[in-house]
C-alpha positions as CSV (number, residue, x, y, z in Angstrom):
1,M,23.3,60.5,10.3
2,V,22.2,57.9,12.8
3,D,25.5,55.9,12.2
4,E,27.5,59.1,12.7
5,A,25.7,60.0,16.0
6,K,26.4,56.7,17.8
7,P,30.2,57.2,18.3
8,L,29.6,60.7,19.5
9,L,27.0,59.6,22.0
10,D,29.2,56.7,23.2
11,A,32.1,59.1,23.7
12,K,30.0,61.5,25.6
13,L,28.7,58.7,27.8
14,A,32.2,57.4,28.4
15,L,33.5,60.9,29.4
16,G,30.7,61.4,31.9
17,G,28.4,64.4,32.1
18,A,25.9,62.9,29.6
19,T,22.2,63.5,30.1
20,S,19.6,60.8,30.5
21,E,18.5,61.6,27.0
22,D,22.0,60.9,25.7
23,G,21.8,57.4,27.1
24,M,18.3,56.8,25.8
25,F,19.4,58.0,22.3
26,S,22.5,55.7,22.4
27,Q,20.3,52.7,23.2
28,Q,17.9,53.6,20.3
29,V,20.5,53.6,17.6
30,K,20.4,49.9,16.8
31,P,16.6,49.5,16.7
32,L,16.4,52.6,14.5
33,R,19.0,51.3,12.1
34,V,17.3,47.9,11.9
35,Q,14.0,49.6,11.2
36,I,15.6,51.8,8.5
37,H,17.1,48.7,6.8
38,R,13.7,47.0,6.9
39,M,11.9,49.9,5.5
40,C,14.4,50.4,2.7
41,G,14.3,46.7,1.8
42,Q,10.5,46.7,1.8
43,I,10.4,49.8,-0.5
44,L,12.9,48.2,-2.9
45,A,11.0,44.9,-2.9
46,G,7.8,46.9,-3.7
47,M,9.6,48.5,-6.6
48,Q,10.5,45.0,-7.8
49,D,14.2,45.9,-7.4
50,F,15.2,42.6,-5.8
51,V,18.9,43.1,-6.4
52,A,19.0,46.3,-4.4
53,C,16.6,44.8,-1.8
54,E,18.9,41.8,-1.4
55,A,21.9,44.2,-1.0
56,E,20.0,46.1,1.7
57,F,19.2,43.0,3.7
58,R,22.7,41.6,3.3
59,T,24.1,44.8,4.7
60,A,21.7,44.7,7.5
61,C,22.5,41.1,8.3
62,D,26.2,41.9,8.3
63,K,25.8,44.8,10.7
64,Y,23.2,43.2,12.9
65,P,23.6,39.4,12.6
66,D,21.7,38.8,15.9
67,I,18.3,40.1,14.5
68,P,16.2,37.1,13.2
69,G,13.8,39.2,11.2
70,L,16.6,40.5,9.0
71,W,17.7,36.9,8.1
72,M,14.0,36.1,7.4
73,A,13.7,39.0,5.0
74,L,17.0,38.1,3.3
75,A,15.8,34.5,2.9
76,K,12.5,35.8,1.4
77,V,14.1,38.0,-1.2
78,L,16.5,35.2,-2.2
79,D,13.6,32.8,-2.6
80,M,11.8,35.4,-4.8
81,Q,14.9,35.4,-7.0
82,G,14.9,31.6,-7.2
83,R,18.2,31.4,-5.3
84,T,17.1,28.5,-3.1
85,E,20.5,27.4,-1.8
86,E,21.4,30.9,-0.6
87,A,17.9,31.3,0.9
88,N,18.3,28.0,2.8
89,A,21.6,29.2,4.2
90,A,19.8,32.4,5.5
91,K,17.0,30.2,6.9
92,A,19.6,28.0,8.7
93,T,21.1,31.1,10.3
94,L,17.6,32.2,11.3
95,A,16.8,28.8,12.8
96,A,20.1,28.9,14.7
97,L,19.3,32.3,16.1
98,Q,15.8,31.3,17.1
99,N,17.1,28.1,18.8
100,S,19.6,30.2,20.8
101,M,17.0,32.5,22.2
């Protein structure tokens, strides 16, 4: 529902007449989605479902490639699966992000 709310909030803001809460909610969508991906990934990892965990973090990295913590989590789950080369690629992206900050 969070993903569905964002375009509606943005449209309301663009048309004018939006409340201060609308602007606040629009700004909170990205942090909320990132947190949802992190929590889902952590739950899946705790269940030892590393394939689904990896898929969750890949989706998160695709949607929010500017969030270093997501790349770190993806690298971690890839390392846990013994996929060192892919984990190193995720770590390189993480390092590039950290260096650009």
